[in-house]
N, C-alpha and C positions, 0 to 999 in steps of 0.2 A: 312624314314628309321625306321626299327622296331628293338628294342633292347631287350633281354633276360638278366635278371640280377639277380643273387642270391640276395635275400632279406636281406641277412646278410652283403652284401657289405656296408661299411660306407658311408653314405651321398649320396646314388645313385641317389636320385631325385634331390638335389642340383647340384651335379657334371655332371650328365650325360643327364638331361632332354633335355638339347639344341641340342643334336644329333638326336633326334626323339621320337617316341612313346615307352614308356617303359613298358614291362610286368616283373613283379617281382614275383619270386617264391622262396620256400625253395630249396637249392641247390639239395637235393636228390629228389625232385620232378620234376627237369627239365628233360624233355624226348625228344626223336626224334620228336614226334608228335607236342609237344609244340613249337618246333623250326623251323617248316616248312616255316613260313613266315619271320623269323628273318634273319637279315643280321649281326647283331652284337651279341656276347655272352660274357657276364662278369661274372665270377665265383669266388668262393673261393675253398677251398680244397675238399669240399664235393660232388663235381660234377665230375665224370670221363668223360673227354673229349677224345673221340676215335671215330673210324669208326661207332660203334654201336649207338652212340649218333648223329653224324653229317651226316651220309650217307643219301643223298637225300635232305638235307636241303639247304637253300640259304646262310648259314653262311660263312662270308668271312673274318672275324676278330674275334679272340678269345683273351680276356684279363683275366689274372688270378692275383687277388689282393693280393695273399699271396706269401710267399717266397719259398715255395716247389714246386717241379715239379712232384712229384710222380703221380698225378692224370691227367697228360697231356700226351697224345701220340704225342710227337713233330714230330716223323717220318711221322705219318699220315697227320698231318698239313701241313708239308713242301711238302709232295708228292702230296697233292691236292690243293697246291696254297692258303692255308688259312693262312693269317697273324696271328702271334702269339706274344703277348707281356706279360712279366712276370714281377712281382714286387719283384723280388729276391733283398734282402737287406732291404726291407721295414721295417722290425721289428728287424733288427740286434741290434740297440741301446736298444730296450726294453728287448732283451734277455740278453745282457750284463749286463743291470741294474738289472735284476732278480739274475743273478749270484753274481754280487757285493753285492746286498742286502743280499743274503744268507750268503755269506762269512762275511759280517759285522755282521750280527746277531751271527753267530757261534763265532766270535772273542769275542763278548760281552758276550755270554753265558759261553764260556770256559775261559774267561779272558786271552787270548793271544794276543801278540803284532803283528800285520800284517806285521811289518817290518822284523820279524824274520821268516816269512813263505815263502816257495816257492810255486808257482802256475804253474803247468804243464798245458798248453793250447794245446789241440790236435785239430788241424785244425784251421788255421789262415786266414780265409777269412773274410766275412763282419762282423760276430760276433766276431771271435777271435781277430781281430784286434782292434775292440772297446774295448773289454774286456782287452786286453793287455794295452791299454792307461789308462783306469780306474784304473787297478790293480797298475800300476806303480805310478800313482798319491797318492796311499795310502801306497807306499813305499814297496810293494810287489816285490820280485824278481821273474820274469816270466821265464818259460822255454818253448820255443816255438817248436811245432813239426808240420811240414807241408811238407811232402816229395816232393809234387808237386812244391810248392814256393821254396824249397831248391834247386831243379834242375835248376829252372829258374833264381834264384837269388844268389845262392852260400850258403855255409855252415855257414857264420858268424853269422847270426840272429837265426839259428835253431840247434835243438838238435835231437838225435835219440829218437824214441818212448820209449825205455826202460828207458832212462834218465827222460823224461818227467813224465813217470809212477812212477818214485821214488820221485816225488814231494809230499811235504806235503798236498797239495790240487790238485786234478786232475780233469779236467772238459774237456768234449768232445763237439766239435763244427764242426763236419765233416757231409757232406751228407751221406746218406746210400747207398752204392754201392756194387754190387756182382761181379764184373768183372774189367778188366783193370789192369793196373800195381799196383794199390793201392787200392784194394777193402777194404771197411770199415765194411763189415758185421762181426760181432763178432771180431771186432779189438782188443777188450779186452776180451779174452776167455780163453780156456783150455791151450794154448800154452805160455801164459804170465801172468795169473792172480795172480801168486804167488808173482809178484813184488809189488802188492798192499799190503802195510803195515797195520798192525792192528790199527795203529794211523792216517791212510790216511783218508782224506775227499773225497768222490767221487761223481762227479756230472755228470748227463746227462740231458742236456737241448738242445739236437741235434735231434736225431731220435732213436726211439726204434730199438733194434736189432744191435746196435754198440757195446753194452756191452751184453755178455752172461747172461742172467738173472738167468739162473738155477745155474750158479756158484756164481753170485753176491748175491743171496738169502741166501747162506750159507757161505759167506765170511764175516769175522768179520772186520769191519772198525770202526773208531771213529764215523762218521756220513755219511749218504747218502742223497743227494739231488736229487730227480727224478722228471722230468716233462715229459719225453718221454718214452713209454713203448712198448715192443715187440709186444703185441697182442691188441693194442687199439681198442675199449674201455674196453676190458676185461683185466684189469691190473693183475699183480702178487700181491696177497694179502699179502704174506709174506714181500715182499719188501716194500709194502705201510705200513705195521704196524711198520716196523723197520726203516723207514725214518725219517730223521729230518724235511724235507719238502717232501711231495708227492703231486704233482699238476697234473692236467688232461690237459697237453700239452698246457698250457696257458702262458708260459713265454714271448711270443711275442705279447701277446694281450692287449697291451696299445692303448689308443685312438690315440695317436700320430702314432703308427705303423699301425693301420687301416686306418687312414687318409692317410698316406703316400702310401699305398698300392693302394687306390682309385686314389689318385693324380697321380701317376706314369702311371697308365693305361690311365687316363684322357689325359695326354700329349701325349702318344703313339697314342690314338684314334684321337686326334687333328691332328697329323701328318699323319696318315693313310687316314682321311677323308679330309684333307686340310682345316680344320675348323679353324677360328681364335681362339686364345688362350685368355681365360678369367681370367685376372689377379686377380680377386676377389676370384677365386676357391682357390688360395694359401692361402688366409687369413681366410679360414673357422674356422681354430682353430689357437689359439695364441701359 
């Protein structure tokens, strides 16, 4: 069996060599031609997996070791009987730690008591749930907004978006969507940006485009934490200059998260190929 693996996939030699012959390339250099003899494709976000890449190849399993799905044409894979495994949630703890670290640094620099602050968490999925737990351990009052979970679970744990946006600290953890009942593109935009107060702390560690950067760049806040940008890698220089922290979409790039991304796909590939599970893989990092 031949495998094509993005060379940025953590521990790919140790984790996947038991499945067959590995070819490793930078994700952007993986082409249709390079995949002609491969049955397994394991990528990160820099490879666009679609008909253009896979048409005419032997690929029958695609694994993505990152949390996002923007680079995967899931409909094409489904329609062509190609198995797909995602590592959604693999970096959730890392992103939550990034946000908590930012908030803790701000509390130190501004000498405020976290137990007196409210934190609006927009999107309470893998990241938001972990962030909520960590924030509560620090005594922060959390205001949770997640309309999909609210529909499924009831209103008791959740608040409307406007209430969450009124918090002292507002952080976004939704996917970027453009359609459906609850699209998130410019979720914070011209229709509601006035809710953000001058002493608000605003955080985007989710996806660029959830916050309208053209308005954000001219809106006065206490501080901004920005990890995700609208036109990556061509970031907004004004926002970057004015940010407390400005980082290049690396909130989830901890070693734990990268290992977990590889490990989750390893387990799925074992299931797909009916290969025995190697318990030593789980102990590659402590």
